[in-house]
N, C-alpha and C positions, 0 to 999 in steps of 0.2 A: 684499675686498682680494685682487687676483689675484696671489698670490705663489707658488702651487703649480701653475702652468701650464707645466710643463717636461716635454716628451716629444719623442721622435723619430718622424718620419713620412716615409716615402718618398711623394713628392707624388702619385704615381699610385695609391697604396694607402691606403684609409681606416683600416687597422689601425694603432693607435698602441701604443707600449710605453714603460715607464718608463725614461728614459735613464740615471738614476742606477744602475740595476741591470743595464743591458744591457751585456754584455761582448763582443758580436759585432756591433758597429755596421757598417752597410754602408760599403764603401770608396768614397771619392771622391778625385779628384785635386786639388781645390781646396776650401778652406774660406773662406767669406766671413763675417765677423763684424761686426755693428753693434748698438749699443744702441737705435737709434731705430726707430720704427714708424709715425710719422705725419709730416705736413708734407712739404716738399720733400726733406729729407735722408732721411726714411724711404722716400719714393717712389724716390729715387735707388738706395738699396741693394736694394730689391725689384726694380726694373727691371734692375739689373745682374745679380742672381742669375738672373732669368728669362732674360736674354739669353744668358748663358753656358750655361744648361741647354738652351735651345732650339737652340743650335748643335750640341748633342749631346755636350757635355763634362760629365762627372760633377762635381757641386758639392754641398757641404753648406753650407746657409745657416743661420747661428746668429743669431737675433734675436727680439725679441718679435713676437707675431702682428700682422700688418698691420692698420691702421685707415685706411680701411674694409677689410674682409676681402676684398673683390673684388680688391684689389691683391696678394693673396698669389700669389707665383710658383708655377708648377706644371709637371709634366712628368716622364717616367720617368727623367730624368738628375738630378733634384733630390732631395736628402735634406734635409728641413726639421727643424731642431732649434728648438723653441720655448722661449724663456726668459721669465721674468716681465716684465710691464710695471711701470714705476715708477708711483707715485701722483702724478697731475698736479695735481688740484684738491681732491679729497675727502681727508679724514683729517688727523690732527694732524701736527705737524712730526716727532714721534717715529715715527709710523707710516710717514710718507713716507720718513724716513731708513732705517728698517728694511727697507722694500720695496726701496729702491735698493740697499742692501747685499746683500740676497738675490739681486737680479738680477745684481749684479756677481759674486757668488760662483758662482752657477749658470752664468752665461755663461762665466766664466773656466775653470771645471772642464770645461765642454763643449768648449771649444777645446783645452785641454790633453789631453783624452782622445782627440782625433783622431789623435795621434801613436801609432805610426808609420804609420798607414794613409794619412796625408796629409803631403805635404812642402811644399806651397805654401799660404800663408795670405794673405788680403787683409783688411785692416782699413779700415773707413770709419766715421767718427764712433764711435770705440771708447769704452770706459769712461774715467773720469777717469785721468789719467796716473799718479798714485801706485799705481793698481791695474793699469794696462795695462803699465807698464814691466817689472814682474817677468814678465809673460806674454811680452813681447817677448824678454827675456833667456832665458827657457826655450826659446822657439822657435829662437833663434839657437844656443843651447847644443846643441840637438838637430839642428843643421845644417838647419833648415827654411828655406825661402825666404819672406821676409816682405815683402809689398808693402803700403805704407802710403799710403792715399789722403788727401792733405793738402788739405782744402777751403780752409783759410786758413792761410797760413804763420805769421802772427801772429794771436792771438785778436782777434775784433772788440772785445771788452772784457775786460781782465784781471781776474782774480778777486781778486788780492791787491795790496798796496802795500808799498813799502819793501823790507826784506830778504826778505820772503816773495815779493815780485815777482821778485827775482833767482832764487830757487829755482824759481819757476813757469817763468820763461824758460829756465832750465837744463834743466828736465824736457822742455820742447818740443824744445830742441836735442838732447838725448840720444835722444829718440824718433826723430829724423831720422837720427842716427848708427847706431842699432840696426837700422833698416830695411835690408833688402837693396836695395830699390828704392823710390823715391817716385813717386807719380803726382799731378800737379797738374792743375787744370782749365783753366789759361790760361798763355799764354806770359809774361804779366806776373808770375804767381806763381812760375814757374821762375826768372825773372831775380831776383826778390826772395829766393828761397831761396839762390841762388848768392851773391848780394851780402851778405846778412845772416848766413848760416851757413857760408859757404865750402864749400859742397857741390859735389862734382864734377858738372858738368852731365850727364855720361854716366849718372849715377845717377838722373836725373830725367826722366820722360816726361810729355809733355802729352797728356792724353786728355780731350776736352771733356765737358761736362755733356750728357747725353742729352735728347732732346725729350720733352715731356710733353703730347701732344695730348689734349684733352678729347673726350668722346664727342660733344658738340654744340658747334659753333662758331656764334656769332651775329654778325650784322653790326654795325658801329659805329652806335650809336643817334643820334649827333648831339645828345647830351644836354648837351653843354658841361660834363660832369663828368669830372675826371681822377682817377686812383687812385694812392695810395701804399699798397703792400701788403706785408705781412710783418712780421717783428719790428722794433720801433721802436728804432733805434740812432742814436747821434750821427753815425757815418760815413756814414749814409744822408742826412744833412742834411734831416731831416723838418721841423725848425724853420725852416730857410731856405726850404723849399718852401711851408710855410704862409704865411710872410711874402711870398714871391714871388707867390702867388695873390692875396693882398690887394693887392699893388702892381699886378698885371695888371688887376685889377678897377678900381682907381682910374684906370688908363690907358684904361678904356673897353672892356676885353675881358670879355664875359659868360662867366664860368667859375667852377666850384666844385671843391673837392677832397674826395675821400672817403679818409680814413685808416683802413685796415682792418688790424688786427693786435693784437699784444700787446707790452708793454714788454720789453726785454731784461732778464733777471734781475739782471745786474750794473750796469744803468743805470736803476733805477726812477725816479730823479728826473727824467730826461729826458722821460718821458711827461707828467709834470705841467707841465713847462716848455712843452711843445708845446700842452697843453690851455689854458694861460693865454694863450699867443699867439693861439690860435684864437678866444678869447673876444672879441678886439678887433673881429672881424667874424663874428658867429656864423652869418650866412646863407651865408658862403663856405665853411665847413669842416664836413664831416660826419664822424662817427666811428662805426666799427663795432668796438667794443672786444672784445678777447679773441681766442683762437685761432679761425681760420675753418676749419670742417670742409671736407673735400674736396668733399662733395656740394653745398656752397654756392658754390664757386668759379665754376662756369659762370654762375650768376645774377649774381655780383659783376661778372664781365667784361661781361656783357650790359648793365650800367648805365653803362659808361664808354666814353669815346672813346679814351683812351690811358692809359698808366702813366707816372708820373714817377719817374725813377731818377737823382737828382742826387747820385750817390755820389762820395766822395772818400776818400783813404787806403784804397784797396780794390784788392786784387790777385787776388781769386778770381773765379769765375764767378757770375753772378747767376741763380739758378733762377727768380726772378720774371721776369727779362728773357726767359729761354728760354720760360717759360710764355706770356708776352705774344706773343712772336714767332711761335711755332708755332700759336697760336690766333687769328691774324689781328688783332692789335692793334699799332699803332705805339707808340713810346715817346718820351718827352722825357727825354733822358739825357745824362750825361757819357760820356767814353770810358774811364773808370777800369777797370783790371783787365780782366776778361773781356768787358766791354761793347764794347771795341774789337774783340775777336775776332768778336763777334756782328755788329757793323756790317760788318766785312770779309766775313762770310758772307752778308750780305744783309738784316739787320735793318732795318726801316723806322723812321725817327724823326727828330726834331729835336734838334740838339745843344745842350747847355748848356755855355757857355763856362766856363773855369776861370781864376782861382780861383772856386769855387762861392759865389755870393752870392745874396741875394734878388733883386737887380737882374738878375743873369745868368739866373736861373730865370724871372723875369717876361718878360725879352726872348724867351726860347725859347718860352714859352707864347703870347705875342702872335704870334710868327712861325708857330707851329703852326696857330693858328686863322685866319691869313690864307690858308691853303690850304683849298680845299673838302674837306668830309668825304668826298666821293666819290673824290677823288684819293688821299687817305690810305688809303681802303679798298682801292683798286686796288694801291697800293704794299704794303700789309700782306698782301694775298692772295698776291702774288708772293713776298714775304719768307717766308711760312709754308711754301710749297713748297720754297724753297731751304734753309731751316733744317731741315726734316724730313729732307731727304736728307743734309745735312751732319752732323746730330746723330743719325743712326740708331743705335739700340741694338745692332743686328747688328754694325755696325762697332766700336762700343765694346766689346762682349763679346769679339769676335775679338782686339782689342788687348790685353785683359787676359789672355786665354788665351796669347797669344804671350809676354807678360811672364812668366807663370807657368812657361813651359817653357824659358826661357833657361838 
């Protein structure tokens, strides 16, 4: 159980020291804090820390050690504070809870101890709000600048119901009020924050999700396999996508769907519903259950012609869409949330009409395969070049530095 993995390290120096006893921590002008270390949200935090450091701006990055470790940011301007990882699969419920509480405690102490050396703090995917709100209050009481990266204005799935739901919604609203400035990933998210929470638009800045190019890009295989990738949630319309593939096949389009990912922890029943629907045509739907390690993503993309992103009730940016676009894959997608921004920036794909139904998805799939794979490849190659420029981490890092110095 990795719960005593807490130390401070300047990234250019292999010497480590116990952070709980260190009273002379190196000075940095920005602290970036995140609880995540894997998947797209972990990659986002690691890339942001690295971008700020590579520009030459001193930053302290407080987060669990990256997985895979090759993603660890580095450089002479980076101070790395490692905090424990939570237990994801192994261990009893009690041990998992204990590990999470230890991570929360260690991370919160690490952030609080940066004052007064640091006055600008960036939070992206922080700890649960009951623990994060007191830390926000502390930073504001100390007159610190607090930048909160809001990936989703409303949670994809609420944790509670009834009266507790109102408390949960109130906690989200309070976190937005306490922040000095909010960063959202899309213009749709900004509009939603203004409309639902009556936040001054001047307090919100749109900074897009950065590009995640893989080390190896593979051509479209012409396999007639499409991919639904990532956490399985209702607002991604995975069930409708499965039914849409079934319908497209009945219309004569040779196509299959690979569903790769794991169920959302707050919607475990939805995964089973999708499995039951897939059983109606077992040859059409393939499943890769569970979290997909980063090392397996290139092979996953190599198997498929395009990704299906039939999202609805969605205002954030899709890291999966960014992954597809910058790695030479088209999409079959709606224009929900940040998907519209990506299409505007050059993303190649076929549009799914709204409202999202199995019929609308089937129509888009049929249209997609009416175009030769070579044509889609040409479009995807052009899109990859455009998106890599538009979503450069250098630009994103510079935007965060400018916000921290206002």
